[in-house]
C-alpha positions as CSV (number, residue, x, y, z in Angstrom):
1,M,-105.0,45.7,-184.3
2,D,-106.8,49.0,-185.0
3,L,-107.3,50.9,-188.2
4,L,-104.6,53.5,-187.1
5,T,-102.0,50.8,-187.0
6,L,-103.0,49.4,-190.3
7,G,-103.3,52.9,-191.7
8,L,-99.7,53.7,-190.6
9,F,-98.4,50.7,-192.3
10,V,-100.2,51.2,-195.6
11,V,-99.2,54.9,-195.8
12,G,-95.7,54.2,-194.9
13,L,-95.5,51.5,-197.6
14,G,-97.1,53.9,-200.2
15,L,-94.3,56.6,-199.4
16,L,-91.7,54.0,-200.0
17,I,-93.0,53.0,-203.2
18,V,-93.5,56.6,-204.5
19,G,-90.2,57.7,-202.9
20,A,-88.3,54.8,-204.6
21,E,-90.0,55.6,-207.9
22,L,-88.9,59.3,-207.8
23,L,-85.4,58.2,-206.8
24,V,-85.0,55.8,-209.5
25,R,-86.4,58.2,-212.2
26,G,-84.1,61.0,-211.1
27,A,-81.0,58.7,-210.6
28,A,-81.4,56.8,-213.8
29,R,-81.6,60.0,-215.8
30,L,-78.6,61.4,-214.1
31,A,-76.7,58.2,-214.8
32,I,-77.8,58.3,-218.5
33,A,-76.2,61.9,-218.7
34,V,-72.9,60.3,-217.5
35,G,-73.0,57.6,-220.2
36,V,-73.7,54.2,-218.6
37,S,-75.0,51.1,-220.4
38,P,-78.6,49.9,-219.9
39,L,-77.5,46.6,-218.3
40,V,-75.3,48.4,-215.9
41,I,-78.1,50.9,-215.0
42,G,-80.3,47.8,-214.2
43,L,-77.5,46.4,-212.0
44,T,-76.7,49.5,-210.2
45,V,-78.8,52.7,-210.5
46,V,-82.2,50.9,-210.8
47,A,-81.3,48.0,-208.5
48,F,-80.0,50.3,-205.9
49,G,-82.8,52.7,-206.2
50,T,-85.5,50.1,-206.0
51,S,-83.8,48.6,-203.1
52,S,-83.7,51.9,-201.1
53,P,-86.9,50.9,-199.3
54,E,-85.1,47.8,-197.8
55,L,-82.3,50.1,-196.7
56,A,-84.6,52.7,-195.1
57,V,-86.5,49.9,-193.3
58,S,-83.6,47.8,-192.1
59,V,-81.6,50.9,-190.8
60,Q,-84.7,52.3,-189.1
61,S,-85.4,48.9,-187.6
62,A,-81.7,48.4,-186.3
63,L,-81.6,52.0,-184.7
64,I,-84.9,51.3,-182.7
65,G,-83.8,47.8,-181.8
66,Q,-86.1,45.7,-184.0
67,A,-83.2,43.5,-185.3
68,D,-85.5,40.7,-186.3
69,I,-87.2,43.0,-188.8
70,A,-84.0,44.5,-190.1
71,F,-82.3,41.1,-190.8
72,G,-85.5,39.4,-191.9
73,N,-86.2,42.2,-194.4
74,V,-82.9,41.7,-196.1
75,V,-83.0,37.8,-196.3
76,G,-86.8,37.9,-197.3
77,S,-86.2,40.5,-200.0
78,N,-83.4,38.5,-201.6
79,I,-85.5,35.3,-201.7
80,F,-88.5,37.4,-202.9
81,N,-86.5,39.1,-205.7
82,I,-85.4,35.9,-207.3
83,L,-88.4,33.6,-206.7
84,V,-91.2,36.0,-207.3
85,I,-89.8,39.0,-209.4
86,L,-87.9,36.8,-211.8
87,G,-90.5,34.2,-211.7
88,L,-93.4,36.5,-212.6
89,S,-91.3,38.3,-215.2
90,A,-90.4,35.0,-216.9
91,L,-94.0,33.9,-217.0
92,I,-94.9,37.2,-218.9
93,T,-92.0,36.5,-221.4
94,P,-88.9,34.2,-221.4
95,L,-86.0,36.3,-220.1
96,I,-82.8,36.4,-222.1
97,V,-79.8,36.5,-219.7
98,A,-76.7,38.5,-220.6
99,Q,-73.4,36.7,-220.6
100,Q,-72.1,39.2,-218.0
101,L,-74.7,38.1,-215.7
102,V,-73.7,34.4,-216.0
103,R,-69.9,35.1,-215.9
104,L,-69.8,38.0,-213.4
105,D,-72.8,39.1,-211.6
106,V,-74.5,35.9,-210.5
107,P,-71.1,34.5,-209.2
108,V,-70.7,37.8,-207.3
109,M,-74.2,37.4,-205.8
110,I,-73.4,33.9,-204.7
111,G,-70.1,34.9,-203.3
112,V,-71.6,37.7,-201.1
113,T,-74.3,35.6,-200.1
114,I,-71.8,32.9,-198.8
115,L,-69.9,35.8,-197.1
116,A,-73.1,36.9,-195.5
117,V,-73.9,33.4,-194.3
118,L,-70.4,33.1,-192.8
119,F,-70.8,36.5,-191.0
120,A,-74.0,35.4,-189.5
121,Q,-72.5,32.3,-187.9
122,D,-72.2,34.0,-184.6
123,L,-75.6,35.3,-184.9
124,N,-74.6,38.9,-185.2
125,V,-73.3,41.1,-188.2
126,G,-71.2,43.6,-186.6
127,R,-69.6,46.9,-187.6
128,L,-66.4,45.3,-188.9
129,E,-68.2,42.9,-191.0
130,G,-70.5,45.7,-192.3
131,I,-67.4,47.8,-193.3
132,I,-66.1,44.7,-195.2
133,L,-69.4,44.1,-197.1
134,F,-69.6,47.9,-198.0
135,A,-66.1,47.9,-199.2
136,G,-67.2,45.2,-201.6
137,L,-70.1,47.3,-203.0
138,I,-67.6,50.1,-203.7
139,A,-65.3,47.8,-205.6
140,Y,-68.1,46.2,-207.5
141,T,-69.7,49.5,-208.4
142,I,-66.5,51.0,-209.6
143,F,-65.8,47.8,-211.8
144,L,-69.2,48.1,-213.4
145,F,-68.9,51.7,-214.3
146,V,-65.4,51.5,-215.6
147,Q,-66.5,48.5,-217.8
148,S,-69.6,50.4,-218.9
149,R,-67.6,53.4,-220.1
150,R,-65.5,51.2,-222.3
151,E,-68.6,50.0,-224.0
152,T,-70.1,53.3,-224.9
153,N,-71.0,53.7,-228.6
154,A,-73.7,54.8,-231.0
155,A,-75.8,51.7,-230.5
156,V,-75.7,52.0,-226.8
157,Q,-76.8,55.7,-227.0
158,Q,-79.8,54.7,-229.2
159,E,-80.7,51.9,-226.5
160,Y,-80.6,54.7,-223.8
161,E,-83.2,56.8,-225.7
162,Q,-85.4,53.6,-226.2
163,E,-85.3,52.6,-222.6
164,F,-85.1,55.9,-220.7
165,G,-85.8,58.7,-223.1
166,E,-83.6,61.5,-224.2
167,R,-80.5,62.4,-222.1
168,P,-81.2,65.3,-219.7
169,S,-79.6,68.5,-221.1
170,G,-79.1,71.8,-219.4
171,L,-78.9,72.7,-215.9
172,G,-82.7,73.0,-215.4
173,Q,-83.4,69.3,-216.3
174,I,-80.3,68.2,-214.2
175,A,-81.6,70.2,-211.4
176,L,-85.0,68.6,-211.7
177,N,-83.6,65.2,-211.5
178,V,-81.5,66.1,-208.4
179,A,-84.6,67.4,-206.8
180,L,-86.5,64.0,-207.5
181,V,-83.6,62.2,-205.9
182,V,-83.9,64.4,-202.8
183,I,-87.7,64.3,-202.5
184,G,-87.6,60.5,-203.0
185,L,-85.0,60.0,-200.2
186,A,-87.1,62.2,-197.8
187,M,-90.1,60.1,-198.6
188,L,-88.1,56.9,-197.9
189,V,-87.1,58.1,-194.5
190,V,-90.6,59.0,-193.4
191,G,-92.2,56.0,-195.0
192,S,-89.7,53.5,-193.5
193,R,-90.3,54.8,-190.0
194,W,-94.1,54.5,-190.3
195,L,-94.0,51.0,-191.9
196,V,-91.7,49.7,-189.2
197,E,-93.9,51.0,-186.5
198,G,-97.0,49.5,-188.1
199,A,-95.1,46.2,-188.8
200,V,-94.2,45.8,-185.2
201,A,-97.7,46.6,-184.1
202,I,-99.2,44.1,-186.6
203,A,-96.8,41.4,-185.5
204,R,-97.9,41.8,-181.8
205,A,-101.5,42.0,-182.7
206,I,-101.6,38.7,-184.6
207,G,-99.2,36.9,-182.3
208,V,-96.4,36.1,-184.6
209,S,-92.8,36.9,-184.4
210,E,-91.3,40.1,-185.9
211,L,-88.8,37.8,-187.8
212,V,-91.7,36.3,-189.7
213,I,-93.3,39.7,-190.4
214,G,-89.8,40.9,-191.6
215,L,-89.4,37.8,-193.8
216,T,-92.9,38.1,-195.5
217,I,-95.0,41.3,-195.3
218,V,-92.1,43.8,-194.8
219,S,-89.8,42.2,-197.4
220,A,-92.6,41.8,-200.0
221,G,-93.7,45.3,-199.3
222,T,-90.3,47.0,-199.8
223,S,-89.7,44.8,-202.9
224,L,-92.7,46.2,-204.7
225,P,-90.5,48.8,-206.5
226,E,-88.4,45.9,-207.9
227,V,-91.7,44.0,-208.9
228,A,-93.0,47.1,-210.8
229,T,-89.7,47.8,-212.4
230,S,-88.9,44.2,-213.6
231,V,-92.4,43.3,-214.6
232,A,-92.8,46.6,-216.7
233,A,-89.4,45.9,-218.3
234,A,-90.4,42.3,-219.2
235,I,-93.7,43.7,-220.7
236,K,-91.8,46.2,-222.8
237,G,-89.2,43.6,-223.8
238,E,-86.4,45.3,-221.9
239,R,-85.2,42.1,-220.5
240,D,-81.7,43.2,-219.6
241,I,-83.3,45.6,-217.1
242,A,-85.7,42.9,-215.7
243,V,-82.9,40.3,-214.9
244,G,-80.2,42.9,-214.0
245,N,-82.5,44.5,-211.6
246,A,-83.3,41.4,-209.5
247,V,-79.7,40.2,-209.4
248,G,-78.3,43.8,-208.7
249,S,-80.9,44.2,-205.9
250,N,-79.7,41.1,-204.2
251,I,-76.1,42.2,-204.2
252,F,-77.1,45.7,-203.1
253,N,-79.2,44.2,-200.3
254,L,-76.2,42.4,-198.7
255,L,-73.3,44.8,-199.7
256,S,-75.2,47.9,-198.6
257,V,-78.4,47.3,-196.7
258,L,-77.0,44.6,-194.4
259,A,-73.6,46.4,-194.4
260,L,-74.9,49.9,-193.3
261,T,-77.3,48.4,-191.0
262,G,-74.5,46.5,-189.3
263,I,-72.4,49.8,-189.4
264,V,-75.0,52.1,-187.7
265,A,-76.6,49.7,-185.2
266,P,-74.9,50.3,-181.9
267,S,-74.5,46.4,-181.2
268,G,-74.7,45.2,-184.8
269,V,-77.6,43.3,-186.3
270,A,-78.6,40.4,-184.2
271,V,-79.5,37.3,-186.2
272,A,-82.3,35.1,-184.8
273,P,-81.3,31.5,-184.5
274,A,-84.4,30.4,-186.4
275,A,-83.3,32.7,-189.3
276,Y,-79.8,31.3,-189.4
277,N,-80.9,27.7,-189.1
278,F,-83.4,28.0,-192.2
279,D,-83.9,31.2,-193.9
280,V,-80.3,32.2,-194.7
281,W,-79.7,28.8,-196.2
282,V,-82.9,29.2,-198.4
283,M,-81.5,32.7,-199.5
284,L,-78.2,30.8,-200.5
285,A,-79.8,28.0,-202.1
286,V,-82.0,30.5,-204.2
287,A,-78.8,32.4,-205.3
288,I,-77.0,29.1,-206.3
289,A,-80.0,28.0,-208.3
290,C,-79.7,31.0,-210.5
291,L,-76.4,29.8,-212.1
292,P,-77.8,26.7,-213.8
293,V,-81.2,28.4,-214.6
294,F,-79.3,31.4,-216.3
295,F,-76.8,29.2,-217.9
296,T,-79.1,27.0,-219.9
297,D,-79.7,28.7,-223.3
298,N,-78.9,32.1,-221.5
299,E,-82.7,32.2,-220.9
300,I,-85.1,31.9,-218.1
301,A,-87.9,29.8,-219.5
302,R,-91.6,30.1,-218.5
303,W,-91.3,26.7,-216.9
304,E,-88.5,27.9,-214.7
305,G,-90.4,31.0,-213.9
306,L,-93.3,28.8,-212.8
307,M,-90.8,26.7,-210.7
308,F,-89.6,30.0,-208.9
309,V,-93.1,31.2,-208.0
310,G,-94.0,27.7,-206.8
311,Y,-91.0,27.6,-204.5
312,Y,-91.9,30.9,-203.0
313,V,-95.5,29.7,-202.3
314,A,-93.9,26.6,-200.6
315,Y,-91.5,28.9,-198.7
316,L,-94.4,31.0,-197.4
317,A,-96.4,27.7,-196.5
318,Y,-93.5,26.5,-194.5
319,L,-93.1,29.9,-192.5
320,I,-97.0,29.9,-191.9
321,L,-97.0,26.3,-190.7
322,A,-93.9,26.8,-188.5
323,A,-95.3,30.0,-187.0
324,T,-98.7,28.3,-186.1
325,Q,-97.0,25.0,-185.1
326,H,-99.4,23.2,-187.3
327,D,-99.6,19.4,-187.4
328,A,-99.1,19.3,-191.1
329,L,-95.5,20.8,-190.7
330,P,-93.6,17.5,-190.5
331,M,-95.4,15.9,-193.5
332,F,-94.9,19.2,-195.5
333,S,-91.2,19.3,-194.7
334,N,-90.5,15.6,-195.6
335,V,-92.3,16.1,-198.9
336,M,-90.2,19.2,-199.7
337,L,-86.9,17.5,-198.6
338,L,-87.4,13.9,-200.0
339,F,-89.2,14.6,-203.3
340,V,-89.6,18.2,-204.5
341,I,-86.1,19.5,-203.9
342,P,-84.3,16.2,-205.2
343,L,-86.5,16.2,-208.3
344,T,-85.7,20.0,-208.9
345,V,-82.0,19.4,-208.5
346,L,-82.1,16.4,-210.9
347,T,-84.1,18.4,-213.4
348,L,-81.7,21.3,-213.4
349,A,-78.6,19.0,-213.4
350,I,-80.0,17.3,-216.6
351,T,-80.7,20.6,-218.3
352,V,-77.1,21.8,-217.6
353,L,-75.6,18.7,-219.0
354,R,-77.8,19.0,-222.2
355,E,-76.6,22.5,-222.5
356,F,-72.9,21.6,-222.1
357,R,-73.4,18.9,-224.8
358,S,-75.1,21.3,-227.2
359,R,-72.3,23.8,-226.7
360,R,-69.7,21.4,-227.3
361,Q,-71.4,20.0,-230.5
362,R,-71.7,23.7,-231.7
363,A,-68.1,24.4,-230.9
364,T,-66.7,21.3,-232.9
365,A,-69.1,21.8,-235.8
């Protein structure tokens, strides 16, 4: 692997990150001008904007025949968004979870993840399946914006200014934000092309599959905008944005990134058997785990954040051991399956039962 290849990857990643930042800044301010609540901005504008690197990379990969990177990027990003982004944010400060997330957005995330798993059964996500997923995105986004418009009031306007600054006023400011969106998109297009070319070269140079590169280096790299957005929001105490961004990004990755990639790819997105047999089920398990974690006290506690980060480390360890066919793989798998995962499920179940009892006592008091 030469320095030119590594430089291509790094510069491409840099263009993706800067482009996503410009896109988010311009799009969020344009959304403010229309009058959208902070939570909905986190679930849609910010989440979709910070997921734009995944979209650019997956579409670019599919068009040049690198299906493993395209699919691995989506699955790896969804795993990374929950386990690392929410985990790190919760370690900074316990995250308060809005009721809307528990009642609507997390069930939507689980539902579309199940749908994606079903679509991947034949090891291909085709054009028709992509259209179905994208239709779900349109319906979900329209519902959120209609609901947001009903909630607009003076308190929400004040929250806009605290989180995003003053509303853009005048044609000059609106034109500036439109320009930011356009420049950001252009950087995403160029950056995605260079990053994919660099990632393919790196995979070949170090002798691992493109699927592993997509699940790890590419997915983590394209998720850096979400990391920056959510961690910064957690530090500033804007915990609606931190949680909404991660959940919204996962929904967007499946309903838009996977959908559009399946639509534009000539023969759909091929799904590697290894990805379907393991990684998509990890993605589904992570999505389902959000429900009990978010439900308890409507909070993601620090210990739960630590648990999320720990599971991502274990996931990476498994991928590395499997890719290198290390002798420790069977023992590692047995420890995870027989001890760590059952213990986690038991802990979450006990926590949920305690929450149910606590709520019932408060209701009858």
